[in-house]
Backbone as CSV, one residue per row, in Angstrom:
resi,resn,N_x,N_y,N_z,CA_x,CA_y,CA_z,C_x,C_y,C_z
1,UNK,3.051,-19.852,14.644,3.994,-20.183,13.465,3.792,-21.644,13.469
2,UNK,3.536,-21.977,12.203,3.481,-23.438,11.894,4.897,-24.123,12.008
3,UNK,5.016,-25.310,12.501,6.160,-25.943,12.928,6.798,-26.463,11.654
4,UNK,6.005,-26.600,10.626,6.606,-27.135,9.338,7.734,-26.077,8.682
5,UNK,7.559,-24.830,9.080,8.735,-23.925,8.780,9.944,-24.070,9.472
6,UNK,9.854,-24.876,10.658,11.320,-25.011,11.301,12.022,-26.063,10.641
7,UNK,11.654,-26.562,9.342,12.503,-27.363,8.549,12.918,-26.821,7.382
8,UNK,12.875,-25.570,7.433,13.298,-24.675,6.187,14.888,-24.607,6.560
9,UNK,15.555,-24.294,5.299,17.001,-24.356,5.357,17.614,-23.117,6.179
10,UNK,17.063,-22.054,6.312,17.721,-21.023,6.995,17.066,-20.742,8.368
11,UNK,16.403,-21.518,8.915,15.886,-21.709,10.157,16.744,-21.511,11.450
12,UNK,17.875,-22.474,11.360,18.837,-22.362,12.373,19.560,-21.162,12.260
13,UNK,19.868,-20.571,11.295,20.512,-19.289,11.006,19.668,-18.067,11.793
14,UNK,18.331,-18.400,11.839,17.684,-17.135,12.276,17.366,-17.589,13.922
15,UNK,17.630,-18.720,14.345,17.713,-19.164,15.808,19.203,-18.505,16.276
16,UNK,20.227,-18.768,15.579,21.504,-18.223,16.112,21.521,-16.725,16.249
17,UNK,20.890,-15.800,15.121,20.773,-14.589,15.168,19.866,-14.184,16.464
18,UNK,18.764,-14.872,16.835,18.195,-14.532,17.951,18.836,-14.618,19.108
19,UNK,19.686,-15.666,19.165,20.527,-15.770,20.599,21.379,-14.574,20.581
20,UNK,22.021,-14.375,19.546,23.031,-13.131,19.676,22.621,-11.872,19.595
21,UNK,21.040,-11.765,19.319,20.361,-10.400,19.416,20.185,-9.975,20.830
22,UNK,20.201,-10.966,21.745,19.775,-10.754,23.256,18.418,-10.590,23.575
23,UNK,17.600,-10.878,22.423,16.150,-11.025,22.605,15.476,-12.088,23.618
24,UNK,16.488,-13.011,23.886,16.018,-14.270,24.625,16.330,-14.340,26.131
25,UNK,15.506,-14.812,26.880,16.087,-14.978,28.447,16.968,-16.266,28.304
26,UNK,17.584,-16.614,29.516,18.593,-17.685,29.660,17.738,-18.986,29.253
27,UNK,16.522,-19.361,29.850,15.717,-20.526,29.459,15.573,-20.598,28.060
28,UNK,15.173,-19.525,27.366,14.909,-19.581,26.020,15.910,-19.925,25.121
29,UNK,17.120,-19.230,25.609,18.335,-19.457,24.796,18.887,-20.823,24.712
30,UNK,18.735,-21.446,26.060,19.347,-22.936,26.219,18.457,-23.793,25.284
31,UNK,17.136,-23.679,25.298,16.346,-24.382,24.487,16.565,-24.246,23.206
32,UNK,16.919,-22.873,22.807,17.021,-22.635,21.276,18.338,-23.334,20.668
33,UNK,19.407,-23.268,21.777,20.511,-23.823,21.438,20.293,-25.412,21.262
34,UNK,19.576,-26.274,22.060,19.134,-27.599,21.884,18.403,-27.945,20.551
35,UNK,17.578,-26.908,20.171,16.915,-27.152,18.837,17.893,-26.973,17.734
36,UNK,18.834,-25.972,17.887,19.950,-26.015,16.848,20.731,-27.168,16.627
37,UNK,21.016,-27.824,17.792,21.891,-28.890,17.917,21.124,-30.236,17.537
38,UNK,20.091,-30.405,18.293,19.272,-31.749,18.022,17.972,-31.753,17.349
39,UNK,17.457,-30.464,17.036,16.308,-30.723,16.228,14.921,-30.395,17.183
40,UNK,13.936,-29.747,16.703,12.505,-29.647,17.218,12.029,-30.700,17.754
41,UNK,12.354,-31.916,17.297,11.720,-33.214,17.552,12.364,-33.659,19.000
42,UNK,13.410,-33.234,19.436,14.118,-33.665,20.634,13.675,-32.955,21.703
43,UNK,12.907,-31.924,21.668,12.500,-31.110,22.714,11.342,-31.941,23.569
44,UNK,11.316,-31.676,24.768,10.287,-32.486,25.863,8.981,-31.352,25.454
45,UNK,7.883,-32.069,25.838,6.663,-31.181,25.922,6.824,-29.756,26.472
46,UNK,7.394,-29.679,27.760,7.378,-28.438,28.427,8.517,-27.470,27.625
47,UNK,9.488,-28.172,27.054,10.425,-27.436,26.268,9.817,-26.693,24.871
48,UNK,8.969,-27.654,24.527,8.335,-27.000,23.188,7.185,-26.013,23.471
49,UNK,6.792,-26.120,24.514,5.769,-24.939,24.899,6.674,-23.659,25.050
50,UNK,7.797,-23.827,25.927,8.383,-22.646,25.935,9.043,-22.057,24.584
51,UNK,9.571,-22.942,23.662,10.115,-22.772,22.576,9.047,-21.937,21.433
52,UNK,7.743,-22.570,21.484,6.781,-22.302,20.606,6.401,-20.784,20.910
53,UNK,6.181,-20.662,22.324,6.025,-19.086,22.655,7.206,-18.436,22.266
54,UNK,8.386,-18.686,22.487,9.366,-17.790,22.204,9.187,-17.443,20.546
55,UNK,9.031,-18.419,19.749,8.943,-18.088,18.407,7.879,-17.392,18.044
56,UNK,6.655,-17.734,18.530,5.512,-16.772,18.407,5.513,-15.360,18.620
57,UNK,6.458,-15.050,19.785,6.599,-13.769,20.134,7.919,-13.073,19.357
58,UNK,8.628,-13.782,18.531,9.785,-13.430,17.873,9.814,-13.647,16.376
59,UNK,8.489,-13.724,15.761,8.332,-13.774,14.340,7.118,-12.936,13.804
60,UNK,7.359,-12.957,12.648,6.068,-12.387,11.876,5.721,-13.305,10.938
61,UNK,4.390,-13.634,10.875,3.866,-14.801,10.022,4.060,-14.344,8.670
62,UNK,3.616,-13.105,8.259,3.609,-12.777,6.822,3.829,-11.086,6.815
63,UNK,4.099,-10.766,5.811,4.297,-9.211,5.282,2.916,-8.500,5.636
64,UNK,3.034,-7.391,6.351,1.810,-6.603,6.388,1.291,-5.939,4.995
65,UNK,2.040,-5.766,4.202,1.697,-5.158,3.055,1.484,-6.088,1.936
66,UNK,2.134,-7.107,1.501,2.174,-8.070,0.521,1.636,-9.320,0.937
67,UNK,1.455,-9.567,2.181,1.010,-10.800,2.966,1.916,-12.170,2.545
68,UNK,3.147,-11.918,1.879,3.960,-13.022,1.571,4.638,-13.399,2.903
69,UNK,4.899,-14.844,3.038,5.803,-15.269,4.025,6.933,-14.684,4.391
70,UNK,7.503,-14.282,5.419,8.890,-13.382,5.654,9.976,-14.525,5.731
71,UNK,10.779,-14.494,4.924,11.949,-15.534,5.103,12.670,-15.175,6.457
72,UNK,13.159,-16.350,6.932,13.847,-16.447,8.212,15.051,-15.249,8.115
73,UNK,15.822,-15.294,7.101,16.875,-14.162,6.962,16.500,-12.761,6.975
74,UNK,15.175,-12.532,6.828,14.585,-11.099,7.061,13.787,-10.927,8.185
75,UNK,13.662,-12.016,9.063,12.732,-11.956,10.190,13.010,-11.036,11.297
76,UNK,14.414,-10.895,11.566,14.760,-9.901,12.851,14.498,-8.407,12.168
77,UNK,14.717,-8.105,10.855,14.582,-6.697,10.406,12.916,-6.501,10.329
78,UNK,12.014,-7.798,10.018,10.734,-7.531,10.038,10.124,-7.253,11.247
79,UNK,10.720,-7.873,12.600,10.273,-7.600,13.750,10.462,-6.034,14.205
80,UNK,11.365,-5.440,13.529,11.881,-4.216,13.897,11.169,-3.054,12.966
81,UNK,10.706,-3.575,11.838,10.224,-2.486,10.938,8.553,-2.524,10.811
82,UNK,8.074,-3.327,11.655,6.543,-3.047,11.866,5.857,-4.219,11.053
83,UNK,6.805,-5.400,10.538,6.321,-6.676,9.990,6.261,-6.538,8.458
84,UNK,7.114,-5.699,7.744,7.350,-5.685,6.492,8.387,-6.689,5.964
85,UNK,8.306,-7.202,4.677,9.263,-7.953,4.103,10.470,-6.787,3.614
86,UNK,11.632,-7.319,3.277,12.620,-6.213,2.968,12.134,-5.388,1.534
87,UNK,11.535,-6.310,0.687,10.978,-5.404,-0.548,9.984,-4.339,-0.259
88,UNK,9.085,-4.616,0.472,7.946,-3.913,0.872,8.536,-2.586,1.589
89,UNK,9.490,-2.877,2.480,9.993,-2.034,3.494,10.921,-1.033,2.513
90,UNK,11.616,-1.629,1.568,12.325,-0.609,0.659,11.507,0.171,-0.482
91,UNK,10.294,-0.411,-0.618,9.282,0.191,-1.661,8.520,1.456,-0.772
92,UNK,8.321,1.208,0.413,7.727,2.266,1.246,8.738,3.292,1.565
93,UNK,9.959,3.060,1.558,11.062,4.131,2.045,11.153,4.919,0.604
94,UNK,11.063,4.103,-0.406,11.208,4.905,-1.660,10.137,6.007,-1.928
95,UNK,9.036,5.487,-1.660,7.697,6.448,-1.568,7.778,7.643,-0.827
96,UNK,8.307,7.357,0.648,8.417,8.470,1.335,9.594,9.727,0.821
97,UNK,10.592,9.033,-0.003,11.577,9.932,-0.470,11.179,10.990,-1.550
98,UNK,10.105,10.429,-2.168,9.461,11.233,-3.228,8.827,12.387,-3.147
């Protein structure tokens, strides 16, 4: 994941969702809280390595169907539905219902 996306408005909201979801271990959760409070640039090199790995394993770069970036507010859902944005997931469900 490109760290430029860490500056997007809803990134901290996603980090809070990750903590609440129970997907993170204790160390990842602590580092994530530090990022929420002080920002990514406040991390030491070792903390960045842990955080970057955590982000890489808990994000979907782009939608599997339309290839658009997944917004942070849809990221947890995309992790659980096979990597689709909400729109594509909805469209696929509609096609299945027909």
